[in-house]
ROROVEX-349104 format. One line per 5 residues: their letters; for each residue y, x, z of C-alpha. Coordinates in Angstrom, 1 decimal, decimal comma. Each point is the difference from the previous one (the first is absolute). Layout:
<rs>
a> Y:X:Z ~ ...
</rs>
This chain:
<rs>
xxxxx> 6,4:4,1:33,8 ~ -1,8:-2,9:1,5 ~ -1,3:-3,5:-1,3 ~ 0,7:-3,1:2,3 ~ -0,5:-3,5:-1,1
xxxxx> 0,0:0,8:-3,6 ~ 3,2:1,8:0,0 ~ 0,7:3,8:-0,5 ~ 1,9:1,9:2,8 ~ 1,0:3,5:0,1
xxxxx> 0,7:2,4:2,9 ~ 3,2:1,3:0,3 ~ -1,4:3,6:-1,2 ~ -1,6:-1,6:-2,9 ~ 2,9:-1,5:-0,9
xxxxx> 2,5:2,9:0,2 ~ -2,6:2,0:-2,1 ~ 0,0:-2,2:-2,5 ~ 3,8:-0,2:-0,2 ~ 0,3:3,4:-0,5
xxxxx> -2,5:0,1:-2,5 ~ 1,6:-2,7:-1,9 ~ 3,3:0,9:0,0 ~ -0,5:3,1:-1,9 ~ -1,9:-1,8:-2,7
xxxxx> 1,5:-0,7:-3,4 ~ -1,1:-3,3:-0,5 ~ -2,0:-0,3:3,6 ~ -1,8:2,9:-1,0 ~ 0,1:3,6:1,3
xxxxx> -3,4:1,5:-0,1 ~ -3,5:-1,0:-1,1 ~ -1,7:-2,3:2,7 ~ -3,5:-0,4:0,1 ~ -2,2:-2,7:1,4
xxxxx> -3,7:0,2:1,3 ~ -2,7:-2,4:-1,4 ~ -3,7:0,1:-0,5 ~ -0,9:1,4:-3,5 ~ 3,7:0,1:-0,9
xxxxx> 0,8:1,5:-3,4 ~ 3,0:1,9:1,2 ~ -0,2:3,8:0,1 ~ 1,3:2,1:2,8 ~ -0,4:-2,8:3,0
xxxxx> 0,1:1,1:3,4 ~ -1,0:-2,1:2,9 ~ 2,4:1,8:2,4 ~ 2,9:0,1:-2,2 ~ -0,3:-3,7:-1,4
xxxxx> 2,6:-2,7:1,4 ~ -1,5:-3,0:1,8 ~ -1,7:-2,6:-2,0 ~ 1,4:-3,7:0,6 ~ -2,6:-2,3:0,9
xxxxx> 0,3:-3,6:-1,2 ~ -1,2:-2,7:1,8 ~ -0,2:-3,6:-0,1 ~ 3,8:-0,6:-0,9 ~ 1,2:-2,8:-2,4
xxxxx> 3,0:-0,2:-2,1 ~ 1,8:-2,8:1,8 ~ -0,3:2,1:3,6 ~ 2,8:2,4:-1,3 ~ 3,1:-0,9:-1,5
xxxxx> 1,3:1,0:-3,4 ~ 3,3:1,4:1,6 ~ -1,8:1,9:3,5 ~ -0,2:3,8:-0,9 ~ -2,7:1,2:-1,8
xxxxx> -1,2:2,2:3,3 ~ 1,6:-0,9:3,2 ~ 1,6:3,0:1,5 ~ 0,5:1,9:-3,5 ~ 2,7:0,0:-2,9
xxxxx> -1,4:-1,7:-3,2 ~ 0,3:3,4:-1,7 ~ -2,3:1,5:2,5 ~ -2,3:-3,3:0,1 ~ -0,4:0,0:-3,8
xxxxx> -1,6:3,6:0,4 ~ -2,2:-1,0:2,5 ~ -1,3:-2,8:-1,8 ~ -0,4:2,2:-3,2 ~ -2,5:2,4:1,8
xxxxx> -2,5:-2,5:0,9 ~ -3,0:0,4:-1,9 ~ -0,6:-2,0:-3,3 ~ -2,9:-2,1:1,1 ~ 2,1:-1,7:2,7
xxxxx> 2,8:-1,0:-2,2 ~ -1,5:-3,8:-0,1 ~ -0,1:-0,1:3,5 ~ 3,4:1,3:0,0 ~ 1,3:-2,7:-2,4
xxxxx> -1,2:-2,6:2,6 ~ 2,2:1,3:3,1 ~ 3,4:-1,2:-1,1 ~ 2,2:-1,0:-2,9 ~ 2,0:3,3:0,4
xxxxx> -3,2:2,2:-0,1 ~ -1,1:-1,9:-3,1 ~ 3,2:0,2:-1,8 ~ -0,4:3,7:0,8 ~ -3,0:0,1:-2,0
xxxxx> 0,8:-1,8:-3,0 ~ 3,2:2,2:-0,5 ~ 0,2:2,9:-2,4 ~ 1,6:2,1:2,9 ~ -3,6:-0,1:1,4
xxxxx> -1,6:1,9:-2,5 ~ 2,8:2,2:-0,2 ~ 0,1:1,1:3,7 ~ -3,9:0,8:0,1 ~ 0,4:2,2:-3,1
xxxxx> 2,7:1,8:1,8 ~ -2,2:0,1:3,0 ~ -2,8:1,4:-1,8 ~ -2,4:-2,8:0,7 ~ -0,6:-2,3:-2,9
xxxxx> -4,0:-0,6:-0,7 ~ -1,5:-0,3:-3,5 ~ -2,2:-2,7:0,1 ~ -1,9:-1,3:-3,7 ~ -0,2:-3,9:-0,4
xxxxx> -3,1:-0,8:-2,1 ~ -0,9:-3,1:-2,0 ~ -3,7:0,4:0,3 ~ -2,5:-2,4:-1,5 ~ -3,2:-0,6:1,9
xxxxx> -3,5:1,1:-1,9 ~ -0,8:-3,4:-0,9 ~ 3,4:-0,6:-1,5 ~ 0,4:-3,4:1,8 ~ 3,2:1,1:2,2
xxxxx> 2,7:2,4:-0,1 ~ 2,1:1,3:2,9 ~ 2,7:2,4:0,9 ~ -1,0:2,8:2,5 ~ 1,8:3,1:1,8
xxxxx> -1,1:3,2:-0,1 ~ 1,6:3,1:2,1 ~ 0,4:3,3:-1,4 ~ -3,6:0,8:1,5 ~ -1,6:-2,8:-1,5
xxxxx> -0,2:-2,4:3,1 ~ 0,2:-3,6:-0,8 ~ 2,9:-1,1:2,0 ~ 0,1:-3,8:-0,7 ~ -0,1:-2,6:-2,6
xxxxx> 2,4:-2,0:-0,9 ~ 0,7:-3,4:0,2 ~ -0,6:-2,2:-3,0 ~ 2,9:-0,2:-2,5 ~ 1,6:-3,6:-0,5
xxxxx> -0,6:-1,6:-3,1 ~ -2,5:-0,4:-2,7 ~ -2,5:2,6:-1,1 ~ 1,5:2,3:-2,6 ~ -1,1:2,5:-2,8
xxxxx> 2,2:2,0:-2,0 ~ 3,0:0,3:2,5 ~ 1,5:3,5:0,9 ~ 0,5:1,6:3,5 ~ 3,0:2,4:0,9
xxxxx> 1,2:1,3:3,3 ~ 4,0:-0,6:0,7 ~ 1,5:1,2:3,3 ~ -3,2:0,3:1,6 ~ -1,2:-3,7:-1,0
xxxxx> -3,3:-0,7:-2,3 ~ 1,3:-2,3:-2,5 ~ -2,3:-2,2:-2,5 ~ 1,6:-1,4:-2,5 ~ -0,7:-2,5:-2,7
xxxxx> -3,7:-0,3:-1,9 ~ -1,9:-2,8:-0,8 ~ -2,2:-2,4:1,8 ~ -2,7:-2,3:-2,0 ~ 0,0:-3,8:0,3
xxxxx> -2,7:-2,3:-1,3 ~ -1,0:3,4:-2,1 ~ 3,5:0,6:-1,2 ~ 2,2:3,0:0,8 ~ 3,3:-0,8:1,5
xxxxx> 2,6:2,4:-0,1 ~ 2,2:0,6:3,4 ~ 3,6:0,7:1,0 ~ -0,9:0,3:3,7 ~ 0,6:3,4:1,8
xxxxx> -1,5:0,6:3,7 ~ 1,1:2,8:2,1 ~ -2,2:1,5:2,8 ~ 1,7:2,0:3,0 ~ -2,1:2,7:1,4
xxxxx> 1,9:0,1:2,8 ~ -0,5:-3,9:1,1 ~ -3,4:-0,4:-1,6 ~ 1,6:-3,0:-1,7 ~ 0,3:-1,6:-3,3
xxxxx> 3,3:-1,8:-1,3 ~ 0,9:-1,5:-3,3 ~ 2,9:1,7:-2,4 ~ 2,2:-1,9:-2,4 ~ -2,1:-1,0:-3,3
xxxxx> 0,6:2,2:-3,2 ~ 1,7:-1,4:-2,8 ~ -2,8:0,1:-2,4 ~ -3,8:-0,6:1,4 ~ -2,1:2,7:-1,4
xxxxx> -3,3:2,1:0,2 ~ -1,5:3,3:-1,2 ~ 3,4:1,3:0,0 ~ 1,9:3,6:1,2 ~ 1,6:0,3:3,2
xxxxx> 1,7:2,6:2,1 ~ 2,5:0,9:2,1 ~ 3,2:1,9:-0,8 ~ 3,1:1,1:2,0 ~ -1,2:-2,8:2,9
xxxxx> -0,4:-2,8:-2,5 ~ -3,5:-1,7:-1,7 ~ -0,1:-0,1:-3,7 ~ -2,3:-2,3:-1,8 ~ -0,5:0,3:-3,9
xxxxx> -2,0:-1,5:-2,5 ~ -3,2:-1,3:0,4 ~ -1,6:-3,6:-1,0 ~ 2,0:-3,2:0,9 ~ -0,6:-3,7:0,3
xxxxx> -2,9:-1,1:-2,9 ~ -0,9:3,5:-0,1 ~ 2,9:1,4:-2,4 ~ 1,0:3,5:0,2 ~ 3,5:0,9:1,6
xxxxx> 2,4:2,2:-0,8 ~ 2,7:-1,1:3,0 ~ 0,3:2,2:3,1 ~ 1,7:-0,8:3,3 ~ 0,9:1,8:3,3
xxxxx> 0,1:-1,0:3,6 ~ 2,5:1,0:2,6 ~ -1,4:-0,1:3,5 ~ 3,4:-0,6:1,5 ~ 0,7:-3,2:-2,0
xxxxx> -3,6:-1,0:-0,1 ~ 0,8:-0,6:-3,5 ~ -1,6:0,3:-3,7 ~ 2,4:0,8:-3,0 ~ -1,0:0,5:-3,5
xxxxx> 0,9:2,9:-1,9 ~ -0,1:1,6:-3,2 ~ -3,5:-1,1:-1,9 ~ -2,3:2,3:-1,4 ~ 0,7:0,8:-4,0
xxxxx> -3,6:-1,5:-0,4 ~ -2,6:-1,9:2,1 ~ -2,3:2,0:2,1 ~ -3,1:-1,1:2,3 ~ -2,4:2,1:2,2
xxxxx> 2,5:2,8:0,4 ~ 0,8:1,7:3,1 ~ 3,1:1,5:1,2 ~ 1,7:2,8:2,2 ~ 3,1:1,8:1,0
xxxxx> 1,5:3,5:-0,5 ~ 3,4:1,0:0,9 ~ 1,5:-3,4:0,5 ~ -1,4:-1,4:-3,3 ~ -2,9:-2,4:-0,8
xxxxx> -2,9:0,9:-2,3 ~ -2,2:-2,3:-1,8 ~ -3,3:1,1:-1,5 ~ -3,3:-1,1:-1,3 ~ -1,1:-3,1:-0,7
xxxxx> 0,3:-2,0:-3,4 ~ 2,9:-0,8:-2,0 ~ 0,4:-2,7:-2,5 ~ 1,5:2,8:-2,5 ~ -2,6:2,2:0,0
xxxxx> -3,9:0,1:-1,2 ~ -1,8:0,2:3,1 ~ 1,2:1,8:3,0 ~ 3,5:1,3:0,2 ~ 1,1:3,4:0,7
xxxxx> 3,4:-0,4:0,2 ~ 2,0:0,4:3,6 ~ 3,0:-2,6:0,5 ~ 2,3:1,6:2,5 ~ 2,4:-1,8:1,5
xxxxx> 3,5:1,1:1,8 ~ 1,3:-2,3:2,6 ~ 3,3:1,7:0,2 ~ 0,6:-0,6:-3,9 ~ -1,9:-3,3:0,0
xxxxx> -2,0:1,2:-3,5 ~ -3,2:0,8:-1,1 ~ -1,1:3,2:-1,6 ~ -3,2:1,0:-1,7 ~ -2,3:3,4:0,1
xxxxx> -3,3:0,2:-2,0 ~ -2,8:1,9:1,9 ~ -0,9:-2,2:2,5 ~ -4,0:-1,3:1,0 ~ -2,0:-2,7:-0,9
xxxxx> -1,7:-2,6:1,9 ~ -0,1:1,4:3,5 ~ -2,2:-1,1:2,6 ~ 1,7:2,1:2,6 ~ 3,0:1,5:0,8
xxxxx> 2,2:1,8:2,8 ~ 3,1:1,9:0,3 ~ 0,2:3,0:2,2 ~ 3,2:1,8:0,0 ~ 0,9:0,7:-3,4
xxxxx> -3,3:-0,5:-1,7 ~ -1,8:-3,6:-1,1 ~ -3,6:0,1:0,4 ~ -1,7:-2,4:-2,4 ~ -3,7:-0,8:-1,2
xxxxx> -0,7:-1,5:-3,0 ~ -2,7:-2,8:-0,6 ~ -1,6:2,3:-2,9 ~ -1,2:3,0:2,2 ~ -0,2:-0,1:4,1
xxxxx> -0,8:3,9:0,0 ~ 3,6:1,1:-1,0 ~ 3,0:-0,5:1,6 ~ 3,3:0,1:-1,6 ~ 3,0:1,4:1,9
xxxxx> 3,8:-0,5:-1,4 ~ 2,6:2,4:1,1 ~ 3,2:-2,0:-0,1 ~ 2,1:3,0:0,1 ~ -1,1:1,1:-3,6
xxxxx> -1,7:-3,1:-1,3 ~ -3,2:1,6:-0,6 ~ -4,1:-0,9:0,6 ~ -2,5:2,0:1,3 ~ -3,5:-0,9:0,7
xxxxx> -2,2:1,1:2,5 ~ -3,9:-0,4:0,4 ~ -1,4:-2,4:3,0 ~ -3,0:1,5:1,6 ~ -3,1:-2,2:-0,1
xxxxx> -1,2:-1,7:3,3 ~ -2,1:-2,9:0,2 ~ -0,4:-1,9:-3,4 ~ 1,7:1,3:-2,9 ~ 1,0:-3,6:-1,2
xxxxx> 2,0:-0,3:3,3 ~ 3,7:-1,7:-0,6 ~ 2,6:0,9:2,2 ~ 3,1:-1,2:1,8 ~ 2,7:2,2:1,8
xxxxx> 1,3:0,3:3,2 ~ 2,4:2,6:1,4 ~ -0,1:2,1:3,3 ~ 2,0:2,7:1,2 ~ 1,1:0,8:-3,5
xxxxx> -3,3:-0,1:-1,4 ~ -1,9:-2,0:-2,3 ~ -3,1:-2,0:1,3 ~ -2,5:-1,3:-2,9 ~ -1,7:-3,0:1,4
xxxxx> -3,2:-2,3:-1,8 ~ 0,5:-3,1:-1,3 ~ -3,7:0,0:-0,1 ~ -2,5:-0,2:3,0 ~ -1,5:3,5:-0,1
xxxxx> -1,7:1,3:3,2 ~ -0,1:3,6:-1,4 ~ 3,6:-0,2:-0,7 ~ 2,3:2,1:2,2 ~ 3,6:-0,3:-0,6
xxxxx> 1,8:2,8:-1,8 ~ 3,1:1,4:1,1 ~ 2,6:1,8:-2,7 ~ 2,4:2,2:1,5 ~ 3,0:0,6:-2,6
xxxxx> 1,3:3,2:2,1 ~ -3,2:1,6:0,9 ~ -1,0:3,7:-1,8 ~ -1,6:-0,5:-3,4 ~ -3,7:-1,0:0,4
xxxxx> 0,5:-1,2:3,2 ~ 1,5:-3,3:-0,9 ~ -2,9:-2,2:0,6 ~ -1,5:-1,1:3,2 ~ -1,9:-2,7:1,4
xxxxx> 1,3:-2,3:3,0 ~ -1,4:-2,3:2,7 ~ 2,4:-2,7:-0,8 ~ -2,0:-3,0:-1,8 ~ 0,8:-3,5:-0,3
xxxxx> -2,8:-1,9:1,5 ~ -0,6:-2,1:-3,4 ~ 1,4:0,4:-4,0 ~ 3,4:1,2:0,3 ~ 1,9:-2,4:-2,2
xxxxx> 3,9:1,6:0,6 ~ 1,3:2,4:2,7 ~ 3,5:0,6:1,3 ~ 1,4:2,4:2,7 ~ 2,5:-1,3:2,6
xx> 1,8:2,5:2,4 ~ 1,3:-1,7:3,4
</rs>
């Protein structure tokens, strides 16, 4: 494979080999292809067996027409597979090559091909606050804890009380509130960060401006439930976002207003837990369960209260309640049971946590600045007594929230 004047050319031998490989692949893939990258997080990488890495030069989108071949001399199926094998840190440069490549990076098919090829990379996207609490920024960490990049600033006003979810490999920042002349204003704005193109875009506004609400993805759609609305009134309304139509649609409301809650999904259903309800004294242990197929809400009674951090790994929900940061609450969706796991002490005993997920393991990041604290790692699949370890993965500042994106 040669690179001449910003265009990719393949020798006849390389072209024939790729055509033969891809012709055997369901969905363009027949076997796991590895690529070589410094400090790569992919296991079993062999430099000898790795395919050629596409080198990107200074090429602009207007240089290549949308109707031209993805890679000259290759069928589109083979070309898509080649593009999918490129290391993740090259994605933004690839998106600048031409409209064809940009379109591939934005498609759902791209992530599917990389998954089948076994080259998906997990990166952590951490919203971090500096020590002086003057500025916050999104930073990206790989599985070795190395900082890959810092995200460009999100458009719009600075907000709090927003929700963050991942949908189709993209990070969504939903609603929240901004402060204008000392007054909090609920927002209906939604912004999307494309991790492949390293860019932000604006999505459709919500039907109801809200903050401090529950938000989660279920079956490829985003659900927003409850929270506070305009003038600080508590909400029972709920709505769903469909990325295919870029539209929010109101669904059946909760039976009672609920705020300060969180949401997660199991087996195609939406679970809303924690927070407060206007129908209960103090914190609510009720769990509201929404069935998207039946378009109706149900209820459970064994939830948790005032959760400061939560994460889902497989069929289990991990929670940390504000009243005790030294006990990890684990909910098993298969039998709706809870168990409590003590959290080891590293650094200060008063450290508050935010959760991250990497390789099916739970990371406990510190919200507070504590030089003595080492990131705790909990492996739910480890042998009894060996679940807890420490990790070198650590944000540069105070962790406000964290999500994982595979691409």
